[in-house]
N, C-alpha and C positions, 0 to 999 in steps of 0.2 A: 649346505647349510648356511643358517647367519650365521651370526656371531656367538651366539648362544647355544651352538650345537644341535637348533629346530630346523626341520626342512620348514623353507618360508612360505606360507599360505599363497594359494596362486591366484591370480586377477581375473575373477568376473569379465566377461567381452560381452559389450553389446555393439552390436550393428546397424549403422544409421543412426550414431548419436549426435546426428548435427539434423536433424528431428526435430518435433517437436517433443512425442513423444520419449525419443532415444535420449533428450538430453533430460529431461524429469527422471526418467531411468537413473540415469547416472549419477545427478545428482543423490539417489535415495541410494541407491547400492552403494557410494564411496562410504560411507559409515554404515550402513546396514549388516554389509557381507564381511569378511575375514577375507584379508589379502585387496582389497578393495575392489575397483574397479578400472577397465581400459575402452575406452570408447574410439571404436573406427568409427571414419565420418568418407564421405565423398558429396560432390555437392549439395553444399547444405541449403536445406531450407527454413532455419531459420537465420537469426545473425549473430555472427561467431565471436560477436563480444560476449554475446551470455554465457560460456561456457572456456571459449580460449585462457589458457592460465591460471585457469580452474583443478582442472582435472587433468587427470593422466589420458594423453589421444593421439589415433595416430592415421594418417589420411589411407586410405583401404577403400578401393572398388574393389565390391566383392563380385564382380565381373571378371577380373583377373584369376586364373583360378589358382596357379602359381603363387602370388602376393598372399593368398584367404589360408595357402596351403602350408604356407612358411610362418603368417603369426601363428597358426593354431598352433604348430609343431613346437613354437619356441614358446607358446605362453600357456597351453596346455589347462587352458581353462576348466572349471570347475564346473562352470551351467556358461550358454553361450544365450543371450538373448538377440534373436537374427528380427534387426527389423526394418534393417538395408531395404528398399522398395521406389518403386516406381509409384506415388501412393493417391495419384490422382486420376478419377476415372474421365475426363474432361481430356485431360492428356491420352490417355488412352487410345482414344480413338485417332489422335492425328498422328500417332508416333505409336502405335501398337508393336513393332518391333524392338523399342527398345525399352517397353513397357515386360514384353516378356523377358527379354535377355536380362535386365537386372531383379525380376521379379522371381523367376523362372529359374536361370542359367545362376545365378547370385546363391540360391535356395540346395543349388545341388552340390557348388561348390565348398558352401560349408558344409555340409554331409561328410562329401567326399574328404575333406579335410579331416573327419575325424576318422573316416575309415584307412587313411592314410597313415595315421597315429598310430594305428594298431599293426597293420602290415605292418612299420617299421619296427617295431619291435615291445612296444607297450600297450599291450593285447587287453590289458586292464584300464584303459584311458577311459570314462564311461561318464562323462558331461552331460546333465541336461540343456534341452538344446528348446528353447522356447521362441516359437515361430509367430511372428506377427499377420496372424490371419486376418478376414475379414466379412463383415456381412454382409458385403459385396456378394461373397459368395452364394447368397439361397435366391436373388435376384426376385425370377417368376415366382417362386416360390413365397415370398413378405405380399402375400392377398389378405385382405381383412378376416377371415376366419380363418388365415392360421397364425392370427397375429394375438400374443406371442412369441415369437416361432420358436422352436424348439431346436435341437440338434443334428434330431432325426430327418429334417428334415429335407426332400430332394436340394441338390445344389445346382441350381438354373439362373447360372449367372448371366446380365442381360448386356455387358461390353467388354472389352479384352481386360480393363484391370480388376475385375470381376474372375474373369474366365485366369488371367494369370495367378491370384490369390486360391482358387479352385488347386489349382497345379503344385502352392505351396503347399498346402494343404496334406495331399494326397501323398507327396513324398515325405513329406514328413511322417506319414502314417504307414509309408512301404517301407524307410529306412528304420524302423522299427523293427515292422514285422518280422523284415529281412535281415538284417546287420545286426538288430536288437540296440540302436542308436536311441536312449530315451530321448523322447521329445513330449511337445505340450502346442494342441495346433490354439490355438487363442484368438478366438472370430470376436475381434475388434467391433463394438456397435460406435454411434458415432461418441466420439469424446472430443472434448476441447479445453480450452487453456490460455495460457500467457506464452508465447509465440508461435501459435497456430496461427495457418492461412488457409484461404479458401473453405472458410465453414462458413455457417448461418451464424455463428455468436462473435468472431474474430472478426466479420465483415460486417457485422451492426457496430460492433465495438468502437471500432479502428473508423466505420464514419463517424462514428456520435463524437468523438476526440473530436473529428475534423467541425464535426459544428460547434462544438464548445469554443474550437477556438477561434472556426471563421464565419459560423452561421452558417443556415442555410439548411436544406431538406432531406430526411432520412428519406434513399429510396429504397423499395424495398419487393420482391416477386411475389412468391403466392405465400399469403400468408397463414394458410386455413393448414396445412400438413400438418402433421403430428412429427415429433423424432422428440426420442428417450437420449438427453444430454448427458452424458456423464463426465465428470472434471478428472483430466489429467494425474490426478495427486488419486483417486481413487483406483483408475485404474492399475498406475506402476505397483498397488498396493495388491493386487489381481495378480498381477504378473509374476512379481514374488513371491504369493502364496501359491501360488500353480506350480514353480520353479522347484517349492519345499516340497508340495503337497499332493499335487497334482497324480491323476494315473498315467503313467506315459502311453503312448498310442492316441488318449482320447482328445476330442476335440471338446471344448468350453466357449458358451456364448460369453460374455462382460460389458454387462449392459446396463444401464440406470434401469431403474425402477419402475419408471414411469415416462410418458412420453409430453410432450408439453404440445402446444397449438406454437407453431413460428409467432404468432401475429400477441401472443403473452409476454415476448418478450421484450415488448417494444413500453409499455410500461412499469417493467419493475427498469429498465437502464434510464428513463426515466426520473425512478425513483432516486436512484446512483448518480446520475451525473446529476443533477437537479435542472434537469430543463424539458422543456414542453416540445414532445418533436414534430414536424411537418412531417404528414407521410406519403410519399407521392411512387404511385407502383411506375414501376421501369420496366416495359416492355423485353429489354435484354437479358433483365432479369429472371422470366419467365422459362423454364423448360420447358421442351415439346409434352413430357411425360414426367410425371413427380408420384412415386408412394404414396397415399395416403396417409400410411402412418410406416414407422419403420422400430420396433420393437422387438427386443428379444428374451426368450425364458430365459432368465440366469438361477433355475433350482440346483444346478447339475454344481455350478462352481458356488451357491453356499454350501449346499452339504458336503461338497470335498474339502471346501477349506475353510470355512467359517465365514468369509468375503462378508462386509454389508459395506454398499457406497455410505459415507459419512459427509460428503458436502452436497447442498443444497444451491441449488440452481443461482440464488441471488447470490451465494459468496463465489460459485462460479463465476457469474457476470463481474462483479465484484473486480477481482483477479486479473482477468482480463482488461477490461475497460481502466483500470489504475496501469495497467504495462501499455497500451496504445497512446497513453494519454503521457506516459516518461516521454515517448517518440515521438515530440514533435517535428510535422515535415518541414 
């Protein structure tokens, strides 16, 4: 009980809080949910200065079974957004072992921690677990005739990262089926925003910021592919709506409404940065194979939650470019 005799509101838990999506979600939850939020982090992929001292944070390796169990037992969060992961397909080729360990074992540890709380005497503990899954699960199903792709499409991942995300997805499903642990399988498509690394928007904006300061050319890879690019602010809204209104055990695509040709980002960046860009193809930025278009059908999400994307691409690019310009090399 707190000082006025009321049971204190428990904090929502965000794993992977030192990632791009996790950090933005933590910011929104801080004021959007009763009790606020606790961010669990390990091996940050953002500048920790962006969140340190601003939010309640705790260091946690989701592969540490005992530590995850202890945190969930102590906090009893009403909702868990499980975002902690090794999130780069390229890294998964180099180190598939760590990718599987972080993504699959870490997810098992979260669900088993909930089971342990129930077995320990709190049988009514009933959090909603939103698991950050990925469009990479669709893999070979992402053919032109299947786009925009729906949740019913076969999961045919093409790299170890995608396989690990299928495992996370199906773990969430089976813990709901067998243990009635409420879960949402959030299949996230291309999302960007300030603090993002290693995607086309953040790469372009970082290079344009460099060009603004030092001159030079914009090195590019394949400009003909088309990607649905969602702003992280819209993604965060979708995740929160799914935690509140999603149907337990279900999968939901979270995707922008349209796909943009990558080359079309360049004139928008020229306008925002006030520069004329010299574009140079760089063989090192071309992949051996590239999906012609990645676009998901988001009808199920919209019908269930009323979600609509609200941030247009120009405003997304503006936010990322301003972030990159604020951190001179």
